[in-house]
C-alpha positions in Angstrom: 98.3 76.3 88.6 101.0 78.9 88.5 100.6 82.0 90.4 102.6 85.3 90.3 103.4 87.4 93.4 104.0 91.0 93.1 105.8 93.6 95.6 104.6 96.9 94.4 106.6 99.7 95.2 106.9 103.5 94.2 110.0 102.9 92.2 110.1 99.1 91.6 107.7 95.7 91.3 109.4 92.6 92.3 108.1 89.8 90.6 108.1 85.7 91.5 106.2 83.0 89.8 105.2 79.7 91.3 106.1 76.2 89.8 103.3 74.8 87.7 101.7 73.0 90.4 101.1 76.2 92.7 103.4 74.8 95.8 106.8 76.9 95.4 107.7 80.5 94.6 110.6 81.6 92.7 112.0 85.0 92.3 112.0 86.3 88.6 112.6 90.0 88.1 112.6 93.7 89.4 110.7 96.0 87.0 112.0 99.7 87.2 108.7 101.4 87.1 108.0 104.0 84.6 104.2 104.3 84.4 101.2 102.2 84.7 100.9 101.5 81.0 104.5 100.5 80.5 104.7 98.4 84.0 101.5 96.8 83.0 103.0 95.6 79.5 106.0 93.9 81.1 103.7 92.1 83.8 101.8 91.1 81.1 104.5 89.4 79.2 105.3 87.4 82.5 101.6 86.5 82.8 101.5 85.2 79.2 105.0 83.7 79.1 104.2 81.4 82.5 100.8 81.1 81.8 99.7 82.4 85.1 96.3 81.7 86.4 96.3 84.2 89.7 98.1 87.2 90.7 98.7 87.9 94.2 99.8 91.6 95.4 101.5 92.4 98.8 99.4 94.7 100.7 101.7 96.9 103.0 99.7 97.0 106.0 101.2 99.0 109.0 102.7 96.9 111.9 99.6 98.2 114.0 97.1 97.1 111.4 96.2 100.5 110.1 96.4 101.2 106.3 98.2 104.1 105.2 98.9 106.0 101.7 101.0 102.9 100.3 97.9 100.7 101.0 95.7 103.2 99.0 98.2 103.3 96.4 98.5 99.4 96.2 94.7 99.2 96.0 94.9 101.4 93.2 97.3 99.2 91.3 95.3 96.0 92.2 92.2 97.6 90.6 94.1 98.6 87.8 95.2 95.3 87.1 91.7 93.5 87.9 90.3 95.7 85.0 92.8 94.4 82.7 93.3 91.0 83.5 91.0 88.2 83.2 92.3 86.2 86.2 91.8 86.7 89.7 94.1 89.4 91.4 94.4 89.2 95.0 96.1 91.3 97.7 97.9 89.5 100.7 99.2 90.9 103.9 102.9 91.7 103.2 104.0 92.9 106.6 107.9 92.1 107.4 108.5 90.6 104.2 111.0 93.1 103.2 112.9 92.5 106.6 112.7 88.9 105.7 114.3 89.2 102.4 117.0 91.3 103.8 117.8 88.6 106.4 117.9 86.2 103.8 120.2 88.3 101.7 122.5 89.3 104.7 122.7 85.3 105.3 123.8 84.8 102.0 126.5 87.3 102.3 125.4 89.6 99.3 127.0 92.8 98.7 124.9 96.1 99.9 124.6 96.8 96.0 123.7 93.3 95.2 120.9 93.2 97.7 119.6 96.2 96.6 119.0 94.8 93.0 117.1 91.8 94.0 115.4 92.3 97.5 112.1 93.2 95.7 111.8 90.1 94.0 112.8 88.2 97.1 110.1 89.9 98.8 107.7 89.0 96.1 108.8 85.4 96.5 108.1 85.5 100.3 104.6 87.0 99.7 104.0 84.5 97.1 105.1 81.4 99.1 103.0 82.8 102.3 100.1 82.8 100.1 100.5 79.7 98.7 101.3 78.0 102.0 98.2 79.4 103.3 96.2 78.3 100.5 97.5 74.8 100.7 97.1 74.3 104.6 93.5 75.7 104.4 92.8 73.4 101.9 90.1 76.1 99.9 90.2 79.0 97.9 91.7 82.2 99.7 89.9 85.7 98.8 92.9 87.8 100.4 91.3 90.9 101.7 
């Protein structure tokens, strides 16, 4: 079962897609946000193209476990998706994924401008891979939040 991972931000949405078995996440794209309708149309194209059966959205919980304005914005986006998709849309704690993505890109010796172009899709793939790993190792269905 293919899953889609999303790193939702104010300016961009990073997209990652799993393999057909739902074991590994691969970064796919970064959407430059315009408005919810246009953003959704692009996401729907990926969902249809890859026959995605589940969407996982990173939830930007603060390091101390508190929830700020970014969590509320993300939850609004998740609810928007849930009303329009006939597949499960779940949330997953994304703490430190951007830092992990930055470290991966620094190790790959990418220029600052290139890192800026791809960091959100790398973060989306980390969110998705963490979710897939937890789902696989728990051996049951995860509910996210």
